[in-house]
PDB file of N, H, CA, C and O in Angstrom:
ATOM      1  N   MET A   1     171.654-145.244 -59.088  1.00  0.00           N
ATOM      2  CA  MET A   1     170.408-146.099 -58.617  1.00  0.00           C
ATOM      3  C   MET A   1     169.280-145.319 -58.259  1.00  0.00           C
ATOM      4  O   MET A   1     168.205-145.909 -58.148  1.00  0.00           O
ATOM      5  N   LYS A   2     169.338-144.009 -58.046  1.00  0.00           N
ATOM      6  H   LYS A   2     170.211-143.530 -58.137  1.00  0.00           H
ATOM      7  CA  LYS A   2     168.100-143.066 -57.782  1.00  0.00           C
ATOM      8  C   LYS A   2     167.300-142.960 -59.131  1.00  0.00           C
ATOM      9  O   LYS A   2     166.071-142.920 -59.193  1.00  0.00           O
ATOM     10  N   ALA A   3     167.996-142.927 -59.999  1.00  0.00           N
ATOM     11  H   ALA A   3     168.994-142.960 -59.948  1.00  0.00           H
ATOM     12  CA  ALA A   3     167.234-142.617 -61.412  1.00  0.00           C
ATOM     13  C   ALA A   3     166.384-144.084 -61.614  1.00  0.00           C
ATOM     14  O   ALA A   3     165.226-144.028 -62.028  1.00  0.00           O
ATOM     15  N   ILE A   4     166.907-145.173 -61.356  1.00  0.00           N
ATOM     16  H   ILE A   4     167.848-145.219 -61.020  1.00  0.00           H
ATOM     17  CA  ILE A   4     166.454-146.559 -61.813  1.00  0.00           C
ATOM     18  C   ILE A   4     165.003-146.681 -60.782  1.00  0.00           C
ATOM     19  O   ILE A   4     163.911-147.005 -61.248  1.00  0.00           O
ATOM     20  N   ILE A   5     165.183-146.426 -59.624  1.00  0.00           N
ATOM     21  H   ILE A   5     166.071-146.162 -59.246  1.00  0.00           H
ATOM     22  CA  ILE A   5     164.110-146.366 -58.434  1.00  0.00           C
ATOM     23  C   ILE A   5     162.893-145.322 -58.926  1.00  0.00           C
ATOM     24  O   ILE A   5     161.706-145.647 -58.953  1.00  0.00           O
ATOM     25  N   ALA A   6     163.382-144.083 -59.288  1.00  0.00           N
ATOM     26  H   ALA A   6     164.347-143.820 -59.267  1.00  0.00           H
ATOM     27  CA  ALA A   6     162.601-143.201 -59.803  1.00  0.00           C
ATOM     28  C   ALA A   6     161.760-143.624 -60.909  1.00  0.00           C
ATOM     29  O   ALA A   6     160.541-143.463 -60.847  1.00  0.00           O
ATOM     30  N   GLY A   7     162.311-144.141 -61.895  1.00  0.00           N
ATOM     31  H   GLY A   7     163.302-144.272 -61.946  1.00  0.00           H
ATOM     32  CA  GLY A   7     161.762-144.583 -63.232  1.00  0.00           C
ATOM     33  C   GLY A   7     160.721-145.764 -63.017  1.00  0.00           C
ATOM     34  O   GLY A   7     159.741-145.969 -63.734  1.00  0.00           O
ATOM     35  N   ILE A   8     161.097-146.493 -61.922  1.00  0.00           N
ATOM     36  H   ILE A   8     161.893-146.327 -61.340  1.00  0.00           H
ATOM     37  CA  ILE A   8     160.375-147.664 -61.647  1.00  0.00           C
ATOM     38  C   ILE A   8     158.936-147.119 -61.093  1.00  0.00           C
ATOM     39  O   ILE A   8     157.840-147.540 -61.464  1.00  0.00           O
ATOM     40  N   ALA A   9     159.151-146.177 -60.205  1.00  0.00           N
ATOM     41  H   ALA A   9     160.041-145.835 -59.903  1.00  0.00           H
ATOM     42  CA  ALA A   9     158.275-145.511 -59.499  1.00  0.00           C
ATOM     43  C   ALA A   9     157.168-144.595 -60.406  1.00  0.00           C
ATOM     44  O   ALA A   9     155.996-144.451 -60.059  1.00  0.00           O
ATOM     45  N   ALA A  10     157.629-144.133 -61.365  1.00  0.00           N
ATOM     46  H   ALA A  10     158.582-144.251 -61.647  1.00  0.00           H
ATOM     47  CA  ALA A  10     156.992-143.355 -62.334  1.00  0.00           C
ATOM     48  C   ALA A  10     156.244-144.385 -63.192  1.00  0.00           C
ATOM     49  O   ALA A  10     155.099-144.069 -63.516  1.00  0.00           O
ATOM     50  N   ILE A  11     156.685-145.488 -63.579  1.00  0.00           N
ATOM     51  H   ILE A  11     157.615-145.745 -63.316  1.00  0.00           H
ATOM     52  CA  ILE A  11     155.904-146.536 -64.244  1.00  0.00           C
ATOM     53  C   ILE A  11     154.707-147.022 -63.444  1.00  0.00           C
ATOM     54  O   ILE A  11     153.543-147.059 -63.841  1.00  0.00           O
ATOM     55  N   ILE A  12     155.097-147.328 -62.449  1.00  0.00           N
ATOM     56  H   ILE A  12     156.043-147.298 -62.126  1.00  0.00           H
ATOM     57  CA  ILE A  12     153.982-147.564 -61.339  1.00  0.00           C
ATOM     58  C   ILE A  12     152.814-146.681 -61.412  1.00  0.00           C
ATOM     59  O   ILE A  12     151.684-147.080 -61.694  1.00  0.00           O
ATOM     60  N   VAL A  13     153.154-145.363 -61.124  1.00  0.00           N
ATOM     61  H   VAL A  13     154.071-145.039 -60.895  1.00  0.00           H
ATOM     62  CA  VAL A  13     152.161-144.437 -60.905  1.00  0.00           C
ATOM     63  C   VAL A  13     151.364-144.444 -62.301  1.00  0.00           C
ATOM     64  O   VAL A  13     150.152-144.659 -62.292  1.00  0.00           O
ATOM     65  N   VAL A  14     152.014-144.222 -63.426  1.00  0.00           N
ATOM     66  H   VAL A  14     152.999-144.047 -63.433  1.00  0.00           H
ATOM     67  CA  VAL A  14     151.434-143.992 -64.390  1.00  0.00           C
ATOM     68  C   VAL A  14     150.500-145.128 -65.014  1.00  0.00           C
ATOM     69  O   VAL A  14     149.447-145.005 -65.639  1.00  0.00           O
ATOM     70  N   SER A  15     151.182-146.221 -64.667  1.00  0.00           N
ATOM     71  H   SER A  15     152.038-146.321 -64.160  1.00  0.00           H
ATOM     72  CA  SER A  15     150.235-147.653 -65.164  1.00  0.00           C
ATOM     73  C   SER A  15     148.753-147.624 -64.320  1.00  0.00           C
ATOM     74  O   SER A  15     147.642-147.718 -64.843  1.00  0.00           O
ATOM     75  N   ALA A  16     149.022-147.481 -62.997  1.00  0.00           N
ATOM     76  H   ALA A  16     149.924-147.404 -62.573  1.00  0.00           H
ATOM     77  CA  ALA A  16     147.872-147.270 -61.989  1.00  0.00           C
ATOM     78  C   ALA A  16     146.855-146.413 -62.579  1.00  0.00           C
ATOM     79  O   ALA A  16     145.738-146.775 -62.951  1.00  0.00           O
ATOM     80  N   ALA A  17     147.419-145.077 -62.635  1.00  0.00           N
ATOM     81  H   ALA A  17     148.326-144.784 -62.333  1.00  0.00           H
ATOM     82  CA  ALA A  17     146.615-144.007 -63.033  1.00  0.00           C
ATOM     83  C   ALA A  17     145.831-144.380 -64.576  1.00  0.00           C
ATOM     84  O   ALA A  17     144.685-143.997 -64.811  1.00  0.00           O
ATOM     85  N   ALA A  18     146.464-144.998 -65.330  1.00  0.00           N
ATOM     86  H   ALA A  18     147.395-145.309 -65.138  1.00  0.00           H
ATOM     87  CA  ALA A  18     145.879-145.328 -66.769  1.00  0.00           C
ATOM     88  C   ALA A  18     144.797-146.338 -66.483  1.00  0.00           C
ATOM     89  O   ALA A  18     143.686-146.194 -66.994  1.00  0.00           O
ATOM     90  N   TRP A  19     145.090-147.427 -65.632  1.00  0.00           N
ATOM     91  H   TRP A  19     145.992-147.544 -65.217  1.00  0.00           H
ATOM     92  CA  TRP A  19     143.987-148.507 -65.396  1.00  0.00           C
ATOM     93  C   TRP A  19     142.885-147.955 -64.759  1.00  0.00           C
ATOM     94  O   TRP A  19     141.755-148.323 -65.081  1.00  0.00           O
ATOM     95  N   TYR A  20     143.068-147.100 -63.875  1.00  0.00           N
ATOM     96  H   TYR A  20     143.985-146.801 -63.613  1.00  0.00           H
ATOM     97  CA  TYR A  20     141.771-146.555 -63.061  1.00  0.00           C
ATOM     98  C   TYR A  20     141.062-145.561 -64.057  1.00  0.00           C
ATOM     99  O   TYR A  20     139.837-145.435 -64.066  1.00  0.00           O
ATOM    100  N   GLY A  21     141.942-144.829 -64.937  1.00  0.00           N
ATOM    101  H   GLY A  21     142.937-144.931 -64.930  1.00  0.00           H
ATOM    102  CA  GLY A  21     141.121-143.697 -65.642  1.00  0.00           C
ATOM    103  C   GLY A  21     140.318-144.608 -66.814  1.00  0.00           C
ATOM    104  O   GLY A  21     139.110-144.421 -66.954  1.00  0.00           O
ATOM    105  N   LEU A  22     140.914-145.452 -67.527  1.00  0.00           N
ATOM    106  H   LEU A  22     141.896-145.604 -67.413  1.00  0.00           H
ATOM    107  CA  LEU A  22     140.239-146.236 -68.587  1.00  0.00           C
ATOM    108  C   LEU A  22     139.216-147.049 -68.054  1.00  0.00           C
ATOM    109  O   LEU A  22     138.243-147.297 -68.766  1.00  0.00           O
ATOM    110  N   ASN A  23     139.297-147.542 -66.806  1.00  0.00           N
ATOM    111  H   ASN A  23     140.087-147.340 -66.228  1.00  0.00           H
ATOM    112  CA  ASN A  23     138.073-148.383 -66.173  1.00  0.00           C
ATOM    113  C   ASN A  23     136.889-147.276 -65.957  1.00  0.00           C
ATOM    114  O   ASN A  23     135.722-147.485 -66.288  1.00  0.00           O
ATOM    115  N   GLN A  24     137.310-146.186 -65.413  1.00  0.00           N
ATOM    116  H   GLN A  24     138.258-146.016 -65.145  1.00  0.00           H
ATOM    117  CA  GLN A  24     136.187-145.283 -65.020  1.00  0.00           C
ATOM    118  C   GLN A  24     135.601-144.479 -66.355  1.00  0.00           C
ATOM    119  O   GLN A  24     134.523-143.888 -66.287  1.00  0.00           O
ATOM    120  N   ALA A  25     136.316-144.502 -67.454  1.00  0.00           N
ATOM    121  H   ALA A  25     137.192-144.982 -67.509  1.00  0.00           H
ATOM    122  CA  ALA A  25     135.941-143.836 -68.719  1.00  0.00           C
ATOM    123  C   ALA A  25     135.143-144.885 -69.542  1.00  0.00           C
ATOM    124  O   ALA A  25     134.755-144.616 -70.679  1.00  0.00           O
ATOM    125  N   GLY A  26     134.893-146.140 -68.925  1.00  0.00           N
ATOM    126  H   GLY A  26     135.208-146.359 -68.001  1.00  0.00           H
ATOM    127  CA  GLY A  26     134.354-147.218 -69.788  1.00  0.00           C
ATOM    128  C   GLY A  26     134.868-147.975 -70.941  1.00  0.00           C
ATOM    129  O   GLY A  26     134.191-148.640 -71.724  1.00  0.00           O
ATOM    130  N   PHE A  27     136.277-147.779 -70.959  1.00  0.00           N
ATOM    131  H   PHE A  27     136.827-147.238 -70.323  1.00  0.00           H
ATOM    132  CA  PHE A  27     137.057-148.378 -72.045  1.00  0.00           C
ATOM    133  C   PHE A  27     137.702-149.753 -71.685  1.00  0.00           C
ATOM    134  O   PHE A  27     138.695-150.126 -72.308  1.00  0.00           O
ATOM    135  N   SER A  28     137.139-150.538 -70.661  1.00  0.00           N
ATOM    136  H   SER A  28     136.332-150.235 -70.155  1.00  0.00           H
ATOM    137  CA  SER A  28     137.830-151.770 -70.427  1.00  0.00           C
ATOM    138  C   SER A  28     137.305-152.749 -71.473  1.00  0.00           C
ATOM    139  O   SER A  28     136.249-152.527 -72.064  1.00  0.00           O
ATOM    140  N   SER A  29     138.072-153.868 -71.706  1.00  0.00           N
ATOM    141  H   SER A  29     138.931-154.049 -71.225  1.00  0.00           H
ATOM    142  CA  SER A  29     137.830-154.879 -72.767  1.00  0.00           C
ATOM    143  C   SER A  29     136.658-155.640 -72.549  1.00  0.00           C
ATOM    144  O   SER A  29     136.187-156.231 -73.520  1.00  0.00           O
ATOM    145  N   GLN A  30     136.089-155.735 -71.418  1.00  0.00           N
ATOM    146  H   GLN A  30     136.472-155.255 -70.629  1.00  0.00           H
ATOM    147  CA  GLN A  30     134.908-156.371 -71.282  1.00  0.00           C
ATOM    148  C   GLN A  30     133.641-155.698 -71.818  1.00  0.00           C
ATOM    149  O   GLN A  30     132.775-156.296 -72.456  1.00  0.00           O
ATOM    150  N   GLU A  31     133.610-154.346 -71.486  1.00  0.00           N
ATOM    151  H   GLU A  31     134.314-153.860 -70.967  1.00  0.00           H
ATOM    152  CA  GLU A  31     132.638-153.535 -72.136  1.00  0.00           C
ATOM    153  C   GLU A  31     132.831-153.291 -73.614  1.00  0.00           C
ATOM    154  O   GLU A  31     131.829-153.134 -74.310  1.00  0.00           O
ATOM    155  N   LEU A  32     133.974-153.247 -74.123  1.00  0.00           N
ATOM    156  H   LEU A  32     134.789-153.374 -73.557  1.00  0.00           H
ATOM    157  CA  LEU A  32     134.204-152.814 -75.434  1.00  0.00           C
ATOM    158  C   LEU A  32     134.014-154.088 -76.365  1.00  0.00           C
ATOM    159  O   LEU A  32     133.699-153.992 -77.551  1.00  0.00           O
ATOM    160  N   ASN A  33     134.239-155.300 -75.703  1.00  0.00           N
ATOM    161  H   ASN A  33     134.494-155.378 -74.740  1.00  0.00           H
ATOM    162  CA  ASN A  33     134.106-156.394 -76.845  1.00  0.00           C
ATOM    163  C   ASN A  33     132.745-157.238 -76.511  1.00  0.00           C
ATOM    164  O   ASN A  33     132.655-158.377 -76.970  1.00  0.00           O
ATOM    165  N   SER A  34     131.893-156.804 -75.875  1.00  0.00           N
ATOM    166  H   SER A  34     131.966-155.879 -75.502  1.00  0.00           H
ATOM    167  CA  SER A  34     130.576-157.736 -75.547  1.00  0.00           C
ATOM    168  C   SER A  34     129.562-156.833 -76.165  1.00  0.00           C
ATOM    169  O   SER A  34     129.458-155.606 -76.131  1.00  0.00           O
ATOM    170  N   GLY A  35     128.790-157.819 -76.777  1.00  0.00           N
ATOM    171  H   GLY A  35     128.874-158.815 -76.804  1.00  0.00           H
ATOM    172  CA  GLY A  35     127.423-157.336 -77.330  1.00  0.00           C
ATOM    173  C   GLY A  35     126.142-157.480 -76.545  1.00  0.00           C
ATOM    174  O   GLY A  35     126.083-157.652 -75.327  1.00  0.00           O
ATOM    175  N   ASP A  36     125.134-157.393 -77.369  1.00  0.00           N
ATOM    176  H   ASP A  36     125.182-157.254 -78.358  1.00  0.00           H
ATOM    177  CA  ASP A  36     123.968-157.783 -76.610  1.00  0.00           C
ATOM    178  C   ASP A  36     123.657-159.060 -76.150  1.00  0.00           C
ATOM    179  O   ASP A  36     122.916-159.341 -75.207  1.00  0.00           O
ATOM    180  N   ASN A  37     124.412-159.984 -77.043  1.00  0.00           N
ATOM    181  H   ASN A  37     125.014-159.756 -77.808  1.00  0.00           H
ATOM    182  CA  ASN A  37     123.916-161.476 -77.241  1.00  0.00           C
ATOM    183  C   ASN A  37     125.038-162.107 -76.455  1.00  0.00           C
ATOM    184  O   ASN A  37     125.063-163.337 -76.490  1.00  0.00           O
ATOM    185  N   VAL A  38     126.011-161.469 -75.722  1.00  0.00           N
ATOM    186  H   VAL A  38     125.991-160.470 -75.693  1.00  0.00           H
ATOM    187  CA  VAL A  38     126.997-161.962 -74.755  1.00  0.00           C
ATOM    188  C   VAL A  38     126.456-161.974 -73.423  1.00  0.00           C
ATOM    189  O   VAL A  38     125.844-161.001 -72.984  1.00  0.00           O
ATOM    190  N   ARG A  39     126.644-162.999 -72.771  1.00  0.00           N
ATOM    191  H   ARG A  39     127.142-163.789 -73.128  1.00  0.00           H
ATOM    192  CA  ARG A  39     126.141-163.190 -71.290  1.00  0.00           C
ATOM    193  C   ARG A  39     127.446-163.297 -70.519  1.00  0.00           C
ATOM    194  O   ARG A  39     128.265-164.196 -70.710  1.00  0.00           O
ATOM    195  N   LEU A  40     127.592-162.225 -69.554  1.00  0.00           N
ATOM    196  H   LEU A  40     126.927-161.495 -69.400  1.00  0.00           H
ATOM    197  CA  LEU A  40     128.806-162.135 -68.737  1.00  0.00           C
ATOM    198  C   LEU A  40     128.449-162.150 -67.347  1.00  0.00           C
ATOM    199  O   LEU A  40     127.638-161.308 -66.962  1.00  0.00           O
ATOM    200  N   ASP A  41     128.989-163.085 -66.431  1.00  0.00           N
ATOM    201  H   ASP A  41     129.647-163.769 -66.744  1.00  0.00           H
ATOM    202  CA  ASP A  41     128.622-163.119 -65.073  1.00  0.00           C
ATOM    203  C   ASP A  41     129.387-162.199 -64.238  1.00  0.00           C
ATOM    204  O   ASP A  41     129.163-162.132 -63.029  1.00  0.00           O
TER     205      ASP A  41
END
C-alpha cells in the first residue's frame, strides 16, 4: 500500500513540475500553435 501511495505522490509531483516548467519555458500549446493572424483573448 505504501508503494502505491508513493507512486501516486510521485506522479503528482512530476506532472505539476512539468506543467509549471513547460509554461515558464514558453512551450504552452497556446504559444506554439498561434501565429500573428490569430487573435486570442
